[in-house]
ChimeraX commands (.cxc) that place a marker at each C-alpha (Angstrom):
marker #1 position 85.50,115.58,99.68 radius 0.5
marker #1 position 82.11,114.97,100.98 radius 0.5
marker #1 position 81.36,115.21,104.75 radius 0.5
marker #1 position 80.44,111.73,104.85 radius 0.5
marker #1 position 84.04,110.23,103.92 radius 0.5
marker #1 position 85.65,112.61,105.88 radius 0.5
marker #1 position 83.54,111.04,109.18 radius 0.5
marker #1 position 84.26,107.35,107.68 radius 0.5
marker #1 position 88.05,108.25,106.97 radius 0.5
marker #1 position 88.52,109.91,110.51 radius 0.5
marker #1 position 86.78,106.59,111.94 radius 0.5
marker #1 position 88.95,103.96,110.05 radius 0.5
marker #1 position 92.43,105.93,111.40 radius 0.5
marker #1 position 90.96,105.94,114.79 radius 0.5
marker #1 position 90.37,102.82,114.44 radius 0.5
marker #1 position 93.98,101.79,113.43 radius 0.5
marker #1 position 95.45,103.75,115.67 radius 0.5
marker #1 position 93.31,101.39,118.26 radius 0.5
marker #1 position 95.18,98.22,116.68 radius 0.5
marker #1 position 98.17,97.71,118.75 radius 0.5
marker #1 position 95.79,97.50,122.05 radius 0.5
marker #1 position 92.53,95.30,119.69 radius 0.5
marker #1 position 94.52,93.06,116.67 radius 0.5
marker #1 position 94.29,89.95,119.53 radius 0.5
marker #1 position 90.43,89.85,119.32 radius 0.5
marker #1 position 90.62,89.89,115.40 radius 0.5
marker #1 position 93.94,87.35,115.63 radius 0.5
marker #1 position 93.42,84.08,113.28 radius 0.5
marker #1 position 96.02,82.51,115.60 radius 0.5
marker #1 position 94.80,82.69,118.36 radius 0.5
marker #1 position 91.34,81.47,118.16 radius 0.5
marker #1 position 93.37,77.86,116.74 radius 0.5
marker #1 position 95.15,77.72,119.94 radius 0.5
marker #1 position 92.07,78.57,122.47 radius 0.5
marker #1 position 90.42,75.96,120.44 radius 0.5
marker #1 position 93.17,73.59,121.54 radius 0.5
marker #1 position 91.92,74.51,124.88 radius 0.5
marker #1 position 88.46,74.54,124.65 radius 0.5
marker #1 position 88.08,78.12,124.84 radius 0.5
marker #1 position 85.32,80.65,123.28 radius 0.5
marker #1 position 88.27,83.55,122.73 radius 0.5
marker #1 position 87.38,86.79,122.00 radius 0.5
marker #1 position 88.43,87.36,117.95 radius 0.5
marker #1 position 85.83,83.29,117.88 radius 0.5
marker #1 position 83.05,85.66,119.32 radius 0.5
marker #1 position 84.20,88.75,117.01 radius 0.5
marker #1 position 84.53,86.60,114.05 radius 0.5
marker #1 position 80.81,85.37,114.86 radius 0.5
marker #1 position 80.07,88.84,114.94 radius 0.5
marker #1 position 81.07,89.98,111.64 radius 0.5
marker #1 position 79.16,87.48,109.77 radius 0.5
marker #1 position 75.49,87.72,111.77 radius 0.5
marker #1 position 76.87,91.71,110.89 radius 0.5
marker #1 position 76.73,91.13,107.72 radius 0.5
marker #1 position 73.44,89.88,107.29 radius 0.5
marker #1 position 72.25,93.58,107.71 radius 0.5
marker #1 position 75.56,95.68,106.67 radius 0.5
marker #1 position 77.21,93.43,103.74 radius 0.5
marker #1 position 80.99,94.44,104.59 radius 0.5
marker #1 position 80.25,97.84,105.60 radius 0.5
marker #1 position 82.87,96.14,108.67 radius 0.5
marker #1 position 85.31,96.88,105.99 radius 0.5
marker #1 position 84.79,100.38,104.45 radius 0.5
marker #1 position 83.75,102.01,107.91 radius 0.5
marker #1 position 85.46,100.59,111.18 radius 0.5
marker #1 position 88.36,97.79,110.09 radius 0.5
marker #1 position 91.71,99.24,111.40 radius 0.5
marker #1 position 93.49,97.50,108.35 radius 0.5
marker #1 position 91.58,99.95,105.86 radius 0.5
marker #1 position 92.96,103.24,107.69 radius 0.5
marker #1 position 96.70,102.44,106.61 radius 0.5
marker #1 position 95.60,100.88,103.96 radius 0.5
marker #1 position 93.57,103.48,102.18 radius 0.5
marker #1 position 96.59,105.85,103.71 radius 0.5
marker #1 position 99.22,104.07,101.43 radius 0.5
marker #1 position 96.91,104.22,98.36 radius 0.5
marker #1 position 97.28,108.17,97.94 radius 0.5
marker #1 position 100.85,107.28,97.35 radius 0.5
marker #1 position 99.99,103.69,95.74 radius 0.5
marker #1 position 97.13,104.30,93.25 radius 0.5
marker #1 position 97.79,100.90,91.34 radius 0.5
marker #1 position 94.44,99.19,90.98 radius 0.5
marker #1 position 93.92,96.20,92.33 radius 0.5
marker #1 position 91.43,93.65,89.39 radius 0.5
marker #1 position 92.69,89.86,90.27 radius 0.5
marker #1 position 93.34,87.70,92.88 radius 0.5
marker #1 position 90.18,87.36,95.15 radius 0.5
marker #1 position 90.10,84.15,95.18 radius 0.5
marker #1 position 93.77,83.57,96.89 radius 0.5
marker #1 position 92.36,84.65,100.62 radius 0.5
marker #1 position 89.80,81.47,100.25 radius 0.5
marker #1 position 92.60,79.23,99.99 radius 0.5
marker #1 position 93.74,80.81,103.43 radius 0.5
marker #1 position 90.92,81.03,105.28 radius 0.5
marker #1 position 89.09,77.36,103.92 radius 0.5
marker #1 position 92.18,75.00,105.42 radius 0.5
marker #1 position 92.43,77.59,108.48 radius 0.5
marker #1 position 88.25,77.74,109.24 radius 0.5
marker #1 position 88.30,73.16,108.58 radius 0.5
marker #1 position 91.32,73.29,111.14 radius 0.5
marker #1 position 89.06,74.85,113.45 radius 0.5
marker #1 position 86.51,72.53,113.14 radius 0.5
marker #1 position 87.61,69.68,112.90 radius 0.5
marker #1 position 89.67,70.41,116.49 radius 0.5
marker #1 position 86.61,71.89,118.05 radius 0.5
marker #1 position 85.37,68.24,117.08 radius 0.5
marker #1 position 88.27,66.11,118.35 radius 0.5
marker #1 position 88.73,68.09,121.45 radius 0.5
marker #1 position 84.29,67.37,121.88 radius 0.5
marker #1 position 83.86,71.29,121.11 radius 0.5
marker #1 position 84.64,74.14,124.26 radius 0.5
marker #1 position 83.98,74.60,127.70 radius 0.5
marker #1 position 84.36,77.97,128.55 radius 0.5
marker #1 position 84.14,81.51,127.16 radius 0.5
marker #1 position 87.17,83.75,127.69 radius 0.5
marker #1 position 86.55,87.28,125.99 radius 0.5
marker #1 position 90.30,88.31,126.89 radius 0.5
marker #1 position 92.34,85.31,126.20 radius 0.5
marker #1 position 95.46,86.23,125.72 radius 0.5
marker #1 position 95.63,89.92,126.63 radius 0.5
marker #1 position 96.81,91.51,129.34 radius 0.5
marker #1 position 94.09,93.62,131.07 radius 0.5
marker #1 position 92.13,93.34,127.88 radius 0.5
marker #1 position 95.20,95.08,125.89 radius 0.5
marker #1 position 97.04,92.83,123.10 radius 0.5
marker #1 position 100.35,94.01,123.82 radius 0.5
marker #1 position 101.93,93.55,127.19 radius 0.5
marker #1 position 104.94,92.17,126.18 radius 0.5
marker #1 position 107.78,92.53,123.55 radius 0.5
marker #1 position 106.56,88.83,121.89 radius 0.5
marker #1 position 103.73,91.40,121.74 radius 0.5
marker #1 position 104.84,93.82,120.17 radius 0.5
marker #1 position 106.96,91.76,117.30 radius 0.5
marker #1 position 103.59,90.10,116.68 radius 0.5
marker #1 position 101.97,93.39,115.88 radius 0.5
marker #1 position 104.72,94.77,113.59 radius 0.5
marker #1 position 105.02,90.94,111.28 radius 0.5
marker #1 position 100.95,92.03,111.15 radius 0.5
marker #1 position 100.92,95.12,110.19 radius 0.5
marker #1 position 103.97,94.41,107.69 radius 0.5
marker #1 position 101.68,91.37,106.11 radius 0.5
marker #1 position 98.64,94.53,105.58 radius 0.5
marker #1 position 100.87,97.07,104.42 radius 0.5
marker #1 position 103.49,95.42,102.17 radius 0.5
marker #1 position 100.81,93.90,99.79 radius 0.5
marker #1 position 99.17,97.94,99.42 radius 0.5
marker #1 position 102.71,99.22,98.00 radius 0.5
marker #1 position 104.15,96.58,95.73 radius 0.5
marker #1 position 100.34,95.24,94.03 radius 0.5
marker #1 position 98.05,98.22,94.67 radius 0.5
marker #1 position 95.12,99.21,96.73 radius 0.5
marker #1 position 93.67,97.89,99.25 radius 0.5
marker #1 position 95.64,93.99,98.62 radius 0.5
marker #1 position 95.40,92.85,102.00 radius 0.5
marker #1 position 91.26,92.87,101.86 radius 0.5
marker #1 position 91.71,91.44,97.74 radius 0.5
marker #1 position 94.38,88.64,98.69 radius 0.5
marker #1 position 94.90,88.05,102.40 radius 0.5
marker #1 position 92.16,89.43,104.76 radius 0.5
marker #1 position 91.34,85.90,106.68 radius 0.5
marker #1 position 88.06,88.15,108.32 radius 0.5
marker #1 position 86.60,89.57,104.81 radius 0.5
marker #1 position 85.30,85.37,103.62 radius 0.5
marker #1 position 82.91,85.63,107.01 radius 0.5
marker #1 position 81.16,88.67,105.72 radius 0.5
marker #1 position 81.46,87.81,101.95 radius 0.5
marker #1 position 79.22,84.57,103.24 radius 0.5
marker #1 position 76.90,86.26,105.19 radius 0.5
marker #1 position 76.05,88.35,102.90 radius 0.5
marker #1 position 75.56,85.53,100.11 radius 0.5
marker #1 position 73.17,83.89,102.62 radius 0.5
marker #1 position 71.51,87.46,102.52 radius 0.5
marker #1 position 71.17,86.96,98.77 radius 0.5
marker #1 position 69.32,84.11,99.21 radius 0.5
marker #1 position 67.14,85.32,101.87 radius 0.5
marker #1 position 66.09,88.30,99.72 radius 0.5
marker #1 position 65.48,90.17,103.08 radius 0.5
marker #1 position 66.59,94.15,103.95 radius 0.5
marker #1 position 69.72,95.27,104.42 radius 0.5
marker #1 position 72.11,97.84,103.69 radius 0.5
marker #1 position 73.42,97.97,99.14 radius 0.5
marker #1 position 73.64,100.26,96.99 radius 0.5
marker #1 position 71.25,101.24,94.32 radius 0.5
marker #1 position 72.09,102.94,90.82 radius 0.5
marker #1 position 70.12,104.86,88.44 radius 0.5
marker #1 position 71.77,104.25,85.14 radius 0.5
marker #1 position 70.14,107.31,83.24 radius 0.5
marker #1 position 71.48,109.65,85.28 radius 0.5
marker #1 position 75.42,108.77,84.42 radius 0.5
marker #1 position 77.19,111.33,82.95 radius 0.5
marker #1 position 80.14,108.68,81.91 radius 0.5
marker #1 position 83.01,110.58,83.97 radius 0.5
marker #1 position 84.23,107.07,85.15 radius 0.5
marker #1 position 84.51,108.81,88.68 radius 0.5
marker #1 position 83.09,106.18,90.56 radius 0.5
marker #1 position 85.69,103.18,89.26 radius 0.5
marker #1 position 89.07,105.71,89.23 radius 0.5
marker #1 position 87.67,106.32,93.23 radius 0.5
marker #1 position 86.52,102.98,94.72 radius 0.5
marker #1 position 89.18,102.04,96.62 radius 0.5
marker #1 position 88.30,98.54,95.87 radius 0.5
marker #1 position 89.28,99.11,92.48 radius 0.5
marker #1 position 85.61,97.63,91.07 radius 0.5
marker #1 position 84.18,98.54,88.04 radius 0.5
marker #1 position 81.26,101.17,89.80 radius 0.5
marker #1 position 80.58,102.19,86.39 radius 0.5
marker #1 position 79.96,99.32,84.58 radius 0.5
marker #1 position 77.70,98.15,87.62 radius 0.5
marker #1 position 76.19,101.15,87.02 radius 0.5
marker #1 position 74.96,100.56,83.73 radius 0.5
marker #1 position 73.98,97.18,84.38 radius 0.5
marker #1 position 71.95,98.32,86.38 radius 0.5
marker #1 position 73.69,95.51,89.26 radius 0.5
marker #1 position 75.45,96.98,91.76 radius 0.5
marker #1 position 76.06,93.95,94.10 radius 0.5
marker #1 position 79.89,92.67,94.55 radius 0.5
marker #1 position 81.25,90.39,96.99 radius 0.5
marker #1 position 83.98,92.83,97.01 radius 0.5
marker #1 position 82.51,95.81,97.72 radius 0.5
marker #1 position 82.79,97.34,100.69 radius 0.5
marker #1 position 79.73,99.84,101.12 radius 0.5
marker #1 position 81.99,102.69,101.64 radius 0.5
marker #1 position 79.40,105.14,99.94 radius 0.5
marker #1 position 83.29,106.40,98.28 radius 0.5
marker #1 position 81.12,105.87,94.86 radius 0.5
marker #1 position 77.80,107.55,95.79 radius 0.5
marker #1 position 80.11,111.06,97.52 radius 0.5
marker #1 position 82.01,111.24,94.46 radius 0.5
marker #1 position 79.18,111.15,92.12 radius 0.5
marker #1 position 77.72,114.80,90.98 radius 0.5
marker #1 position 75.07,113.01,88.99 radius 0.5
marker #1 position 73.15,110.91,91.71 radius 0.5
marker #1 position 73.60,107.86,89.71 radius 0.5
marker #1 position 73.97,105.89,93.10 radius 0.5
marker #1 position 72.42,105.82,96.40 radius 0.5
marker #1 position 72.31,103.58,99.54 radius 0.5
marker #1 position 69.70,102.09,100.18 radius 0.5
marker #1 position 67.98,98.94,102.46 radius 0.5
marker link #1:1,2 radius 0.2
marker link #1:2,3 radius 0.2
marker link #1:3,4 radius 0.2
marker link #1:4,5 radius 0.2
marker link #1:5,6 radius 0.2
marker link #1:6,7 radius 0.2
marker link #1:7,8 radius 0.2
marker link #1:8,9 radius 0.2
marker link #1:9,10 radius 0.2
marker link #1:10,11 radius 0.2
marker link #1:11,12 radius 0.2
marker link #1:12,13 radius 0.2
marker link #1:13,14 radius 0.2
marker link #1:14,15 radius 0.2
marker link #1:15,16 radius 0.2
marker link #1:16,17 radius 0.2
marker link #1:17,18 radius 0.2
marker link #1:18,19 radius 0.2
marker link #1:19,20 radius 0.2
marker link #1:20,21 radius 0.2
marker link #1:21,22 radius 0.2
marker link #1:22,23 radius 0.2
marker link #1:23,24 radius 0.2
marker link #1:24,25 radius 0.2
marker link #1:25,26 radius 0.2
marker link #1:26,27 radius 0.2
marker link #1:27,28 radius 0.2
marker link #1:28,29 radius 0.2
marker link #1:29,30 radius 0.2
marker link #1:30,31 radius 0.2
marker link #1:31,32 radius 0.2
marker link #1:32,33 radius 0.2
marker link #1:33,34 radius 0.2
marker link #1:34,35 radius 0.2
marker link #1:35,36 radius 0.2
marker link #1:36,37 radius 0.2
marker link #1:37,38 radius 0.2
marker link #1:38,39 radius 0.2
marker link #1:39,40 radius 0.2
marker link #1:40,41 radius 0.2
marker link #1:41,42 radius 0.2
marker link #1:42,43 radius 0.2
marker link #1:43,44 radius 0.2
marker link #1:44,45 radius 0.2
marker link #1:45,46 radius 0.2
marker link #1:46,47 radius 0.2
marker link #1:47,48 radius 0.2
marker link #1:48,49 radius 0.2
marker link #1:49,50 radius 0.2
marker link #1:50,51 radius 0.2
marker link #1:51,52 radius 0.2
marker link #1:52,53 radius 0.2
marker link #1:53,54 radius 0.2
marker link #1:54,55 radius 0.2
marker link #1:55,56 radius 0.2
marker link #1:56,57 radius 0.2
marker link #1:57,58 radius 0.2
marker link #1:58,59 radius 0.2
marker link #1:59,60 radius 0.2
marker link #1:60,61 radius 0.2
marker link #1:61,62 radius 0.2
marker link #1:62,63 radius 0.2
marker link #1:63,64 radius 0.2
marker link #1:64,65 radius 0.2
marker link #1:65,66 radius 0.2
marker link #1:66,67 radius 0.2
marker link #1:67,68 radius 0.2
marker link #1:68,69 radius 0.2
marker link #1:69,70 radius 0.2
marker link #1:70,71 radius 0.2
marker link #1:71,72 radius 0.2
marker link #1:72,73 radius 0.2
marker link #1:73,74 radius 0.2
marker link #1:74,75 radius 0.2
marker link #1:75,76 radius 0.2
marker link #1:76,77 radius 0.2
marker link #1:77,78 radius 0.2
marker link #1:78,79 radius 0.2
marker link #1:79,80 radius 0.2
marker link #1:80,81 radius 0.2
marker link #1:81,82 radius 0.2
marker link #1:82,83 radius 0.2
marker link #1:83,84 radius 0.2
marker link #1:84,85 radius 0.2
marker link #1:85,86 radius 0.2
marker link #1:86,87 radius 0.2
marker link #1:87,88 radius 0.2
marker link #1:88,89 radius 0.2
marker link #1:89,90 radius 0.2
marker link #1:90,91 radius 0.2
marker link #1:91,92 radius 0.2
marker link #1:92,93 radius 0.2
marker link #1:93,94 radius 0.2
marker link #1:94,95 radius 0.2
marker link #1:95,96 radius 0.2
marker link #1:96,97 radius 0.2
marker link #1:97,98 radius 0.2
marker link #1:98,99 radius 0.2
marker link #1:99,100 radius 0.2
marker link #1:100,101 radius 0.2
marker link #1:101,102 radius 0.2
marker link #1:102,103 radius 0.2
marker link #1:103,104 radius 0.2
marker link #1:104,105 radius 0.2
marker link #1:105,106 radius 0.2
marker link #1:106,107 radius 0.2
marker link #1:107,108 radius 0.2
marker link #1:108,109 radius 0.2
marker link #1:109,110 radius 0.2
marker link #1:110,111 radius 0.2
marker link #1:111,112 radius 0.2
marker link #1:112,113 radius 0.2
marker link #1:113,114 radius 0.2
marker link #1:114,115 radius 0.2
marker link #1:115,116 radius 0.2
marker link #1:116,117 radius 0.2
marker link #1:117,118 radius 0.2
marker link #1:118,119 radius 0.2
marker link #1:119,120 radius 0.2
marker link #1:120,121 radius 0.2
marker link #1:121,122 radius 0.2
marker link #1:122,123 radius 0.2
marker link #1:123,124 radius 0.2
marker link #1:124,125 radius 0.2
marker link #1:125,126 radius 0.2
marker link #1:126,127 radius 0.2
marker link #1:127,128 radius 0.2
marker link #1:128,129 radius 0.2
marker link #1:129,130 radius 0.2
marker link #1:130,131 radius 0.2
marker link #1:131,132 radius 0.2
marker link #1:132,133 radius 0.2
marker link #1:133,134 radius 0.2
marker link #1:134,135 radius 0.2
marker link #1:135,136 radius 0.2
marker link #1:136,137 radius 0.2
marker link #1:137,138 radius 0.2
marker link #1:138,139 radius 0.2
marker link #1:139,140 radius 0.2
marker link #1:140,141 radius 0.2
marker link #1:141,142 radius 0.2
marker link #1:142,143 radius 0.2
marker link #1:143,144 radius 0.2
marker link #1:144,145 radius 0.2
marker link #1:145,146 radius 0.2
marker link #1:146,147 radius 0.2
marker link #1:147,148 radius 0.2
marker link #1:148,149 radius 0.2
marker link #1:149,150 radius 0.2
marker link #1:150,151 radius 0.2
marker link #1:151,152 radius 0.2
marker link #1:152,153 radius 0.2
marker link #1:153,154 radius 0.2
marker link #1:154,155 radius 0.2
marker link #1:155,156 radius 0.2
marker link #1:156,157 radius 0.2
marker link #1:157,158 radius 0.2
marker link #1:158,159 radius 0.2
marker link #1:159,160 radius 0.2
marker link #1:160,161 radius 0.2
marker link #1:161,162 radius 0.2
marker link #1:162,163 radius 0.2
marker link #1:163,164 radius 0.2
marker link #1:164,165 radius 0.2
marker link #1:165,166 radius 0.2
marker link #1:166,167 radius 0.2
marker link #1:167,168 radius 0.2
marker link #1:168,169 radius 0.2
marker link #1:169,170 radius 0.2
marker link #1:170,171 radius 0.2
marker link #1:171,172 radius 0.2
marker link #1:172,173 radius 0.2
marker link #1:173,174 radius 0.2
marker link #1:174,175 radius 0.2
marker link #1:175,176 radius 0.2
marker link #1:176,177 radius 0.2
marker link #1:177,178 radius 0.2
marker link #1:178,179 radius 0.2
marker link #1:179,180 radius 0.2
marker link #1:180,181 radius 0.2
marker link #1:181,182 radius 0.2
marker link #1:182,183 radius 0.2
marker link #1:183,184 radius 0.2
marker link #1:184,185 radius 0.2
marker link #1:185,186 radius 0.2
marker link #1:186,187 radius 0.2
marker link #1:187,188 radius 0.2
marker link #1:188,189 radius 0.2
marker link #1:189,190 radius 0.2
marker link #1:190,191 radius 0.2
marker link #1:191,192 radius 0.2
marker link #1:192,193 radius 0.2
marker link #1:193,194 radius 0.2
marker link #1:194,195 radius 0.2
marker link #1:195,196 radius 0.2
marker link #1:196,197 radius 0.2
marker link #1:197,198 radius 0.2
marker link #1:198,199 radius 0.2
marker link #1:199,200 radius 0.2
marker link #1:200,201 radius 0.2
marker link #1:201,202 radius 0.2
marker link #1:202,203 radius 0.2
marker link #1:203,204 radius 0.2
marker link #1:204,205 radius 0.2
marker link #1:205,206 radius 0.2
marker link #1:206,207 radius 0.2
marker link #1:207,208 radius 0.2
marker link #1:208,209 radius 0.2
marker link #1:209,210 radius 0.2
marker link #1:210,211 radius 0.2
marker link #1:211,212 radius 0.2
marker link #1:212,213 radius 0.2
marker link #1:213,214 radius 0.2
marker link #1:214,215 radius 0.2
marker link #1:215,216 radius 0.2
marker link #1:216,217 radius 0.2
marker link #1:217,218 radius 0.2
marker link #1:218,219 radius 0.2
marker link #1:219,220 radius 0.2
marker link #1:220,221 radius 0.2
marker link #1:221,222 radius 0.2
marker link #1:222,223 radius 0.2
marker link #1:223,224 radius 0.2
marker link #1:224,225 radius 0.2
marker link #1:225,226 radius 0.2
marker link #1:226,227 radius 0.2
marker link #1:227,228 radius 0.2
marker link #1:228,229 radius 0.2
marker link #1:229,230 radius 0.2
marker link #1:230,231 radius 0.2
marker link #1:231,232 radius 0.2
marker link #1:232,233 radius 0.2
marker link #1:233,234 radius 0.2
marker link #1:234,235 radius 0.2
marker link #1:235,236 radius 0.2
marker link #1:236,237 radius 0.2
marker link #1:237,238 radius 0.2
view
């Protein structure tokens, strides 16, 4: 394993270990509750930040920082089944959820205060038994699909944060401004299938290389395909 991938995996594992302390800042429920109370909470700011960063960095958060990535990649070591269908499912969750937030904000005439630490205990998510139970339920929601369906199933099917970054990336593609992305040299491809077999998001990377089109809304820019390619057919570009 190349040094870059060791660093990346180290970062997402540390992020996963910190997840019990920070999961309220990614909560899809607290943003609804806070909106009802006319409050801009931590998770609203995080989701807006993910959209903003994706305008330049795409879904790199998913590959390099997300706490859920750490446990899911650990699961993929024992459950390697590829997941290639059902990406639309997360939109069936995201659209009604964000619509509800917008409607609540409009009906409540907006927000009148900011509380980044909303419902936390001195900034930490787990402050009582109820919060611990909530964390364990969220963890089960992330882990179970990985074992039952396959690699990073949560990212493909259930993640409520991914659509913010997918939309940000699509906006970037429309504007065509400089951003982090993959570039391929089809003539260098050795047809070894390593890139496709190692992709944590189960993307048809080799086919993407052959077509010269490396853009994919499910690509998390983790660089696994780059570091696994002995021919140097894939690289980061900006």
